[in-house]
C-alpha positions in Angstrom: 114.1 143.2 102.1 112.2 141.3 99.3 113.2 137.7 98.5 115.7 137.3 95.7 114.3 136.6 92.3 114.2 133.1 90.8 116.5 132.9 87.8 119.0 135.5 89.1 122.4 134.6 90.7 121.9 133.7 94.4 123.3 136.3 96.8 126.8 135.4 97.6 127.9 134.6 101.2 130.7 133.3 103.4 129.7 132.4 107.0 131.4 130.2 109.8 130.0 126.8 110.2 129.5 124.9 113.5 133.4 124.1 113.5 134.4 127.8 112.9 135.3 127.0 109.3 134.4 129.5 106.5 131.9 128.1 104.0 131.0 130.1 100.7 128.4 129.6 98.1 131.1 129.9 95.6 132.6 126.6 97.0 129.9 124.6 95.3 129.5 126.5 92.0 129.7 124.2 89.1 129.8 121.1 91.4 126.7 120.8 93.4 123.2 122.1 93.9 122.8 124.0 97.2 119.7 123.8 99.5 120.1 126.9 101.7 117.4 126.7 104.4 116.9 129.2 107.1 115.6 128.2 110.4 114.8 130.4 113.6 116.7 128.8 116.5 118.9 125.6 117.0 117.6 123.1 119.5 114.0 124.0 119.3 111.3 121.3 118.4 110.5 122.3 114.8 114.2 123.0 114.0 115.2 119.6 115.4 112.6 117.7 113.3 113.7 119.6 110.2 117.5 119.1 110.8 117.1 115.4 111.7 115.1 114.8 108.5 118.0 116.3 106.5 120.5 114.2 108.5 118.7 111.0 107.7 118.5 111.8 103.9 122.1 112.8 103.5 122.7 109.8 101.1 119.7 110.9 99.0 121.0 114.4 98.7 124.4 113.1 97.8 122.8 111.0 94.9 121.4 114.1 93.4 124.7 116.1 93.8 123.3 118.4 96.5 124.7 119.9 99.6 122.4 121.3 102.4 123.4 124.3 104.5 121.3 125.3 107.4 121.4 129.0 108.5 120.3 130.5 111.7 121.3 133.6 113.8 122.8 131.3 116.5 126.4 131.6 117.5 128.9 129.0 116.3 129.1 127.4 119.8 125.3 126.7 119.9 125.5 125.2 116.4 128.2 122.9 117.5 126.1 121.9 120.4 123.1 121.3 118.0 125.3 119.1 115.8 126.6 117.1 118.6 123.3 116.4 120.4 121.5 115.5 117.3 124.4 113.8 115.4 124.0 116.1 112.4 126.1 115.5 109.3 125.8 118.7 107.4 126.9 122.4 107.7 125.1 124.7 110.1 126.0 128.3 109.3 126.0 131.1 111.9 124.5 134.4 110.8 124.6 136.2 114.1 124.3 139.7 112.5 121.5 138.4 110.4 123.1 140.0 107.3 122.5 136.9 105.1 119.0 136.6 106.5 118.4 140.2 105.4 120.0 139.6 102.1 117.7 136.7 101.3 114.6 138.5 102.6 114.0 136.0 105.5 114.4 138.5 108.4 111.0 140.1 109.2 107.9 140.4 111.3 106.6 137.1 112.6 103.5 136.2 114.8 103.3 133.8 117.5 100.4 133.3 120.0 99.2 136.7 119.2 102.5 138.4 119.7 104.5 140.1 116.8 108.3 140.2 116.8 111.3 140.3 114.5 112.8 136.9 113.5 114.0 134.6 110.8 111.3 133.1 108.7 111.6 129.3 107.9 112.3 129.6 104.1 114.3 127.3 101.8 116.1 128.3 98.7 117.3 125.8 96.0 120.3 127.0 94.1 121.4 125.2 91.0 125.1 124.2 90.2 125.1 127.4 88.0 124.7 129.5 91.1 121.3 130.6 90.1 118.2 130.5 92.3 116.0 127.8 91.0 113.2 127.6 93.7 111.9 129.2 96.8 109.9 127.2 99.4 108.1 129.7 101.5 105.7 127.2 103.2 108.0 124.7 104.8 106.7 121.7 106.6 109.4 120.6 109.1 108.3 117.0 109.1 108.4 116.6 105.2 111.0 119.3 104.4 113.8 116.9 103.4 111.5 114.8 101.1 109.8 117.9 99.6 113.2 119.3 98.7 114.5 116.1 97.3 111.3 115.6 95.2 111.8 119.2 93.8 115.4 118.5 92.9 114.7 115.1 91.3 111.9 116.5 89.1 113.5 119.9 88.1 117.4 119.8 88.5 119.3 117.2 86.4 
């Protein structure tokens, strides 16, 4: 599936977080910007770097009225383990059936070390308080992801 279009309403969702609680996009409409970032697999090196950067920038995200939601195809139990081991302070959402990844166009062919396989692409979506898609980051650098997202929000979303 193609990526959703900037300017359109972001595709709705309700998924379980690491505590088994339901989290919906509509929970934040009119209140907060949403950073919805897809990552391939919990507790892998790049995903740890990316998540820890977000964890450490939580106050900065709060200052710009933004909530961060990480999404992967991992089961709730693995996400809880990720949260506990890395002391994460934001919601990790379980998309085991990959329905949200498909809706957002991030499920597809990937290449690694000459091998092709299907997987979740590391892509970030920035959704405004109005529920509309404002920006898509297709080239995510795990080490600077948190600052790259914050910079975009500070410059473009008031």
